C-alpha positions as CSV (number, residue, x, y, z in Angstrom):
1,M,8.8,-7.2,-17.4
2,W,11.3,-5.2,-15.4
3,K,14.8,-6.6,-15.0
4,G,13.5,-10.2,-15.1
5,K,10.6,-9.5,-12.8
6,R,7.0,-9.8,-14.0
7,V,4.9,-6.7,-13.5
8,S,1.2,-7.0,-12.6
9,V,-1.2,-4.0,-12.5
10,I,-4.4,-4.2,-10.3
11,F,-7.4,-2.1,-11.4
12,P,-10.4,-2.1,-9.0
13,T,-13.5,-1.0,-10.9
14,Y,-16.9,0.2,-9.8
15,N,-17.9,3.2,-11.8
16,E,-15.3,3.3,-14.6
17,K,-17.1,1.8,-17.6
18,D,-16.3,4.7,-19.8
19,S,-12.6,4.9,-19.0
20,I,-11.4,1.4,-18.3
21,R,-10.6,0.2,-21.8
22,A,-8.4,3.3,-22.4
23,A,-6.7,2.8,-19.0
24,I,-5.8,-0.8,-19.8
25,E,-4.4,0.2,-23.2
26,D,-2.5,3.1,-21.6
27,F,-0.8,0.9,-19.0
28,F,0.0,-1.9,-21.4
29,A,1.5,0.7,-23.7
30,S,4.2,1.3,-21.1
31,E,5.7,-2.0,-22.4
32,Y,6.7,-3.0,-18.9
33,V,3.4,-4.4,-17.8
34,D,3.0,-8.2,-18.2
35,E,-0.5,-8.5,-16.7
36,I,-3.4,-6.4,-15.8
37,V,-6.0,-7.8,-13.3
38,V,-9.3,-6.0,-13.4
39,V,-11.5,-6.5,-10.3
40,N,-15.1,-6.0,-11.1
41,N,-16.5,-4.9,-7.7
42,N,-20.2,-4.9,-8.5
43,A,-19.3,-2.5,-11.3
44,A,-21.7,-0.6,-13.7
45,D,-23.4,-2.6,-16.3
46,G,-21.3,-3.0,-19.5
47,T,-17.9,-2.8,-17.6
48,D,-17.1,-6.5,-18.4
49,G,-17.7,-5.8,-22.1
50,E,-15.3,-3.0,-22.1
51,V,-12.6,-5.2,-20.6
52,E,-13.1,-8.1,-23.1
53,G,-10.5,-8.2,-25.8
54,T,-8.0,-5.9,-24.1
55,G,-5.7,-8.7,-22.8
56,A,-6.6,-7.9,-19.2
57,R,-7.7,-10.6,-16.9
58,L,-11.2,-10.0,-15.4
59,I,-12.3,-11.3,-12.0
60,H,-15.3,-10.5,-9.8
61,E,-15.3,-9.6,-6.1
62,S,-18.8,-9.4,-4.6
63,A,-17.7,-8.0,-1.2
64,Q,-18.3,-4.3,-1.8
65,G,-15.4,-1.9,-1.1
66,Y,-12.2,-0.5,-2.5
67,G,-10.1,-2.5,0.0
68,H,-11.9,-5.8,-0.8
69,A,-11.3,-5.2,-4.5
70,L,-7.6,-4.4,-4.2
71,Q,-7.0,-7.3,-1.8
72,R,-8.7,-9.7,-4.2
73,G,-6.7,-8.3,-7.2
74,M,-3.3,-8.7,-5.4
75,A,-4.2,-12.3,-4.3
76,E,-5.0,-13.2,-7.9
77,A,-2.0,-11.4,-9.5
78,E,0.9,-13.5,-10.6
79,G,3.6,-10.8,-10.9
80,D,6.8,-10.3,-8.9
81,L,5.9,-6.6,-8.7
82,L,2.3,-5.5,-7.9
83,L,1.3,-2.0,-9.1
84,L,-2.0,-0.6,-7.8
85,A,-3.9,2.1,-9.8
86,E,-7.4,3.2,-10.8
87,P,-8.8,2.9,-14.3
88,D,-10.7,6.2,-14.1
89,G,-8.3,8.2,-16.4
90,T,-6.6,9.9,-13.5
91,F,-3.4,7.9,-13.5
92,S,-0.9,7.5,-16.4
93,G,0.8,4.4,-17.7
94,H,3.7,6.8,-18.4
95,D,4.5,6.7,-14.6
96,V,4.9,2.9,-14.5
97,I,8.6,3.2,-15.2
98,K,9.0,5.7,-12.3
99,L,7.7,3.3,-9.7
100,L,9.6,0.4,-11.2
101,A,12.9,2.4,-11.1
102,Y,12.5,3.0,-7.4
103,S,11.5,-0.6,-6.8
104,D,15.2,-1.5,-7.4
105,D,16.0,0.1,-4.0
106,V,12.9,-0.2,-1.9
107,P,10.1,-2.9,-1.7
108,V,7.3,-0.3,-1.5
109,V,6.8,2.8,-3.6
110,F,3.9,5.2,-2.9
111,G,2.7,7.8,-5.4
112,T,1.7,11.4,-4.4
113,R,-0.7,13.6,-6.4
114,T,0.1,16.8,-4.5
115,Q,3.1,18.0,-6.7
116,R,1.6,21.0,-8.6
117,E,3.6,20.4,-11.8
118,F,2.1,16.9,-12.1
119,V,-1.6,17.9,-11.4
120,W,-3.4,18.3,-14.8
121,E,-6.0,20.9,-15.5
122,G,-9.4,19.7,-14.4
123,A,-8.1,17.1,-12.0
124,N,-10.0,16.7,-8.8
125,M,-7.3,18.0,-6.5
126,G,-8.7,21.2,-5.1
127,I,-7.7,22.9,-1.9
128,F,-9.6,20.6,0.4
129,L,-8.3,17.3,-1.1
130,K,-4.8,18.5,-1.6
131,W,-4.2,20.0,1.9
132,G,-6.3,17.3,3.6
133,N,-4.1,14.6,2.2
134,W,-1.0,16.7,3.0
135,F,-2.2,17.3,6.6
136,V,-2.8,13.6,7.3
137,G,0.5,12.7,5.6
138,K,2.4,15.1,7.8
139,M,0.6,13.8,10.9
140,V,1.7,10.3,10.0
141,E,5.2,11.6,9.3
142,A,5.4,13.3,12.7
143,L,3.7,10.6,14.8
144,F,5.8,7.8,13.4
145,N,9.0,9.7,12.7
146,T,9.1,8.3,9.2
147,N,9.8,9.3,5.6
148,H,8.5,12.4,3.8
149,L,4.7,12.0,3.2
150,S,2.4,14.3,1.4
151,D,-0.5,12.1,0.1
152,V,-2.1,9.3,2.1
153,G,-4.9,8.8,-0.4
154,C,-3.1,8.1,-3.6
155,T,-4.0,4.7,-5.0
156,M,-1.0,4.4,-7.4
157,R,1.7,2.5,-5.6
158,L,3.9,-0.5,-6.0
159,L,4.7,-3.5,-3.7
160,S,7.2,-6.2,-4.3
161,R,5.8,-9.7,-4.0
162,D,7.8,-10.2,-0.8
163,A,6.5,-7.0,0.7
164,Y,2.9,-7.9,-0.1
165,A,3.4,-11.4,1.5
166,H,4.8,-9.7,4.6
167,L,1.9,-7.2,4.9
168,R,-1.0,-9.4,3.7
169,P,-1.8,-11.2,7.0
170,H,-2.5,-7.9,8.7
171,F,-5.0,-6.5,6.1
172,T,-8.3,-5.9,7.8
173,V,-9.9,-2.9,5.9
174,G,-12.3,-3.6,3.1
175,G,-13.3,0.1,2.6
176,S,-11.9,3.2,1.1
177,H,-9.3,3.6,3.9
178,F,-7.4,0.5,2.8
179,G,-4.7,2.6,1.2
180,P,-3.7,4.3,4.5
181,Q,-3.7,0.9,6.2
182,I,-1.1,-0.3,3.7
183,L,1.0,2.8,4.6
184,L,0.7,2.3,8.3
185,L,1.5,-1.4,8.1
186,T,4.5,-0.6,6.0
187,I,5.8,1.9,8.6
188,L,5.1,-0.3,11.6
189,T,6.8,-3.3,10.0
190,Q,9.8,-1.0,9.2
191,T,9.5,-1.9,5.5
192,H,11.5,0.5,3.5
193,F,9.6,2.8,1.2
194,I,9.6,6.1,-0.7
195,E,7.0,8.5,-1.9
196,I,7.3,9.9,-5.5
197,P,5.2,12.3,-7.5
198,V,2.9,10.9,-10.2
199,N,0.7,12.5,-12.8
200,Y,-2.9,13.2,-11.8
201,R,-5.4,13.9,-14.5
202,K,-9.0,14.8,-14.9
203,R,-11.3,11.8,-14.0
204,V,-13.6,10.3,-16.6
205,G,-17.0,10.3,-14.8
206,E,-17.6,11.0,-11.2
207,S,-15.9,9.3,-8.2
208,A,-18.1,7.4,-5.7
209,V,-16.1,9.0,-2.9
210,T,-14.2,12.2,-3.8
211,G,-17.0,13.3,-6.0
212,S,-18.9,14.2,-2.9
213,M,-17.3,16.7,-0.5
214,W,-19.2,15.2,2.5
215,K,-18.0,11.6,1.6
216,A,-14.4,12.9,1.2
217,F,-14.6,14.7,4.5
218,R,-16.0,11.6,6.3
219,L,-13.2,9.5,4.7
220,G,-10.6,11.9,5.9
221,L,-11.9,11.7,9.5
222,T,-11.8,7.9,9.2
223,M,-8.2,8.0,8.1
224,I,-7.2,10.3,11.0
225,A,-8.9,8.1,13.5
226,M,-7.1,5.0,12.1
227,V,-3.7,6.8,12.3
228,W,-4.2,7.7,16.0
229,R,-5.6,4.2,16.8
230,Y,-2.5,2.5,15.2
231,R,-0.1,5.0,16.9
232,I,-1.6,4.6,20.4
233,A,-2.0,0.9,20.1
234,S,1.7,0.6,19.0
235,W,2.8,2.8,21.9
236,L,0.9,0.6,24.4
237,G,2.3,-2.6,22.8
238,L,-1.1,-3.7,21.6
239,M,0.1,-3.9,18.0
240,R,3.2,-5.8,17.2
241,Y,4.2,-6.8,13.7
242,P,7.2,-8.8,12.4
243,K,9.8,-6.4,11.1
244,W,10.9,-6.5,7.5
245,P,14.5,-7.9,7.2
246,H,17.0,-5.4,5.8
247,P,20.2,-7.3,5.0
248,H,21.7,-4.3,3.2
249,H,20.4,-1.4,5.3
250,S,20.8,-0.2,8.8
251,D,17.8,1.3,10.7
């Protein structure tokens, strides 16, 4: 609970059998998390057994894909504040309070894994991933004249219930580039947001995407193409979204 608001964490899982129990315990240990929703997205055998008895709520999503899993988890979550993360050991429950603190001022808080002091030894944040995420972030920042951005691929982020309801009708991506779509929709609806540094630790096991340089490169190209598609379509008036109301702020 955060200032009378229930906090839900959504964990999509595919290849995190060996880390998911520790991740659930870590995030519950923050003492602010009321609910953890684990979305089994055709996960490795034995994953459900690791979740049992942790206090997390387990659901299954058969449509394969990071975006499908997160969308299902957010739809099932009951909290007023929805916090997305991955249960692979890379993110820390210690950072929950950081995102919650900023949620007092803005409805969307994005994490960034590119701050050197917060990248742990052994974390999969080499030159290609760090500067690739930074490059796409700066491209978005310049094309849309928006806030400081340095990491478009960070899963750890927070949306208020109202922000989620505002963006949800426009979700169309079921794959690994769902995260950047949330970012672009946040910008195009003029929903206020901020990006803050979060800890990024060594992963337990191998990622299905960033574990392969070729898959990571292909995902990066997909992200870039989507950014330009949204920018050009919005310039041409082909994408129009209802603007987020800001009763206490001027744009």
